[in-house]
N, C-alpha and C positions, 0 to 999 in steps of 0.2 A: 409256418408263421401266419397268422391271421391278418388280414388287410387293416384291420382296426388297430392293431397292434404298430403298424409301420407307420399309419396315419397320426397315432398317438406320439410317437417319436419326432414327427416332423411339426406337430402340432404345439409341442412343449416348446420348440425352438421359435416357432413363428404362429403364435396363436391366432386362430381364424377371425377372433375379434378384431384383429388388426387390419383386415382385407376392408379397401374401400367399398362404398356402398354399391359402388356399378359392377365390381368384381363378382367372380363365381370360382373362388377357390373352393378345395375339398375334394370328396369323392365325386366323380362325376358319373361315372359307369362301374357298376359293379356291386358286389355283396360285401358289406364289410365283415360277416363273417368267416367269409370265405379263405380258405388255406393257399396260399401262394409259396411257391419255392424259391422264386428270383424277382429281381425287378430291372427294368430299363430305366435309366434317367435321360432325360432330353430336355431341349428348349420348347420345342413346339411336337404336338401329335400330329402326325401326318399319315398318309398311306405308306411312306417308306419307314417309318418308325414303328408302326404297327407291324409289319411284315418283319423288321429285325427283331422285334419282341419275339414274335412268333416261332422264328428261326432259332432263338437262343432258347426258347421254352419259359419265358418270362410270363407270369401270370398277371403281371401290373406294369403299369408305365407310369414314372412318376414324372410330371411336366412342370415347366417353370410356366408358361400361358396355357389358360385353360381353353381347350379345342371347343368346348361349348360356353361360348361366352353370351348368346343371345338364345332364346328358346328355338328348339327345333320343333317346326311344324310337320315335317315329315322326313322319311328317309329314304329318299330315292337315288341316291348317288349323284344328285347334280352338281353338288360342291365338293370340295376337298374335304371339308368338316364332315359333311354326311357320308362320304366314303369312308374316312378315318373311323369314324364311331361305328357305322356298320361293319368294317371289318374287324374292330375290336371286339365287337359283339358275336361274329362268326367264329372267332377264335378264343373267345372266353377270357379276354383280357381286360382287366381293370383298369380304370384311367382316373388318376388323382392328379391335381395341379395344386401348385404352391406358388401364388403370384404375388400380389400385391402386400398379403401379411409377410411374404419373406424379404419383400422389397424393403419394408418399413420394420423388420424385426431387429432387436439390439444389436445382434452379429449377424445382420442381412447381408443384401446384395452390394449396397454400396461401400459398406466396410469392406467385404470381402475383395472388391475391384480397389478400393484405396491400398489395401494390403499388397495386391498385386503390383502396384504402382510405387510401393515403398513409402507410402504418405507417413507421417509421425504425427502424434496429439492429435488425433483424429476425435470430433465431436459432431453430433448431428446438427444437419444442416438445418432441415425444419422439422422441429419435434412434434411427435404425436401426441394428441389431448385424450387418448384412450386409457391412459392411468398405467401405462407400462413405462418403467425406467428405461431410458435408453433408447425406446422406439421411435421411429420417424424416418422421413425421407431424406435421402442425401447426407454425404458428410463433408466437413471441412478439414484440412489438415495442411501439413506442410511436406515439401518435398525434403530429401534428405540434404541438399544443399541450395541456395538459390542460384538460379540459372538463367541463362537467356530463354527467353518465350519459346523461340523456334525450337532451341535444341529441347526442351521440355516436351514440345509437341512432339517431337520426332521419338523421343523415348517411348511416349505414351503409343505412338503407331507400332513401333518395334514390338513393344511387351504384350501389346493386345492384338498384334497381327493386324491392324487396321488397313485396309488395301486404299481406303480414300476417305480423307478427312476435310471437311469443311470448317473453316474458322474465319472470325473477324478479323478487321485489321488489327495486326500486333501492336497496338500503341503504349502496351505495357513492355519496357523493354527486357525485364527480368521477372521470375515466377518466385514469390516467396511462401504464397498461400495458395491453395488449390481447393475449389469446391466440385464435387461432382454429384451426379445422381444416375444411376443405371434405368436404362429405357428412356421412355418419352417425358424428359425432364425440364422442358422449356418454360415451364410455367415457374421455376423455382431460379430461374435468373436474377431476380431481385432480391432473393434471400442470399444468393451467391454475392450480390454486391454489397449487401448489407453486413455480411459477414466478413469483408473486406478481403475478399478474395482476388487475385490477379488474373486468374484462368477459371473458367467453368466449364467442365466435360459432361456432356450429355447427350441426347440424341433427338432426332426428330424436330429440330429447329425449322421454323419456316423462313421466307425471304426476310420478312420486317425484323425479326430479331436480330438479324446480322446488322441490318440498318439502325436498329435500335441500339446495339450496343455501344456504350460509353466508353469514353477515354479511361475509364478506370477499370474496364472488366474485358477481357477477350474471351469469347465464346466459342466452343470447339465441338463439332457434331462428330462424335465417333461412331455413330452407327448403331441402331438399336439390337441388333444381334450381337455386335461386337461387344457392347458394355453387358450383355447379359449372358454371355456364354459361360461364365463363371457360375450360373447357377448349377451347372452339372456337377461342378466339384463341390459347391456348397451343399447341395441337397445329398452327395455322397458321404461328405464329411459329417453331417448332423446324424445321419442313421448308423454309420459305421461306429460312431462314439457310442450310440445308444443299444444296438444290436449288432455287435461286432461278428456275429456268426451268419448273419443273413447275406445272400449272393446278391450283389449289385453289379450292374452293366451299365457302363457309361456308353451312350451313343456314339457310334461312328458314322449314322446316317442322320444326324441333326445339322443340318446346314444351313448357311445362310440364304433366305429366298431372294435377297438384293443381290444382282449381279452389276459389276462395275466395268466399264469399258474405257480404259486408260491408255 
């Protein structure tokens, strides 16, 4: 299977035109005409995931986060990025990232997370202006039933294996509507409030975000990695539907770089 055929399957579901201007999605390392027998799917390209792909004989790594985000000026092995890219070149492994285009695709990351949490009647939180119906960041939906706020947060913790959750004062006693955005979505808290959400789930909130939380919205930081681990299953499902005979491996060495002392 040629790399460009795998890329085409992903880009049909998550067009590259949906990526943000600061992003670097697409084929980062490798020849699009090259043939590969299998691919490894992970959240981040690291030395460990490159070694995993090499051990599996995978000629392609499909990641959510692009390992090359800023221009590389040298490959001396001084950073994990340089080492991971250098190892991928040494093993002849191509690298492809599906980042903000997958986040904002009509059936993208936030909708995947909403499905995992059992949300119903989902709609886009922040619609895209790029002319693709249903595209945009985040979703708004309803839990299966109205429930106490802390009970809902406990369910999120358990379903997503969140080891540590930061949240603002739970001044909303119950949850009837939920907004969420995978990854760093603090900037959409206002949109969540405008959408009438009782709780907004995302990651990478700053201290003042919790101070600024109004009485009509509870914000909960569920962790960047925790909110985006579903990318592995999403990428897997997109390719499996389009190319069912292509061998895919879900990484077992794609791990959270953040540790918690509890």
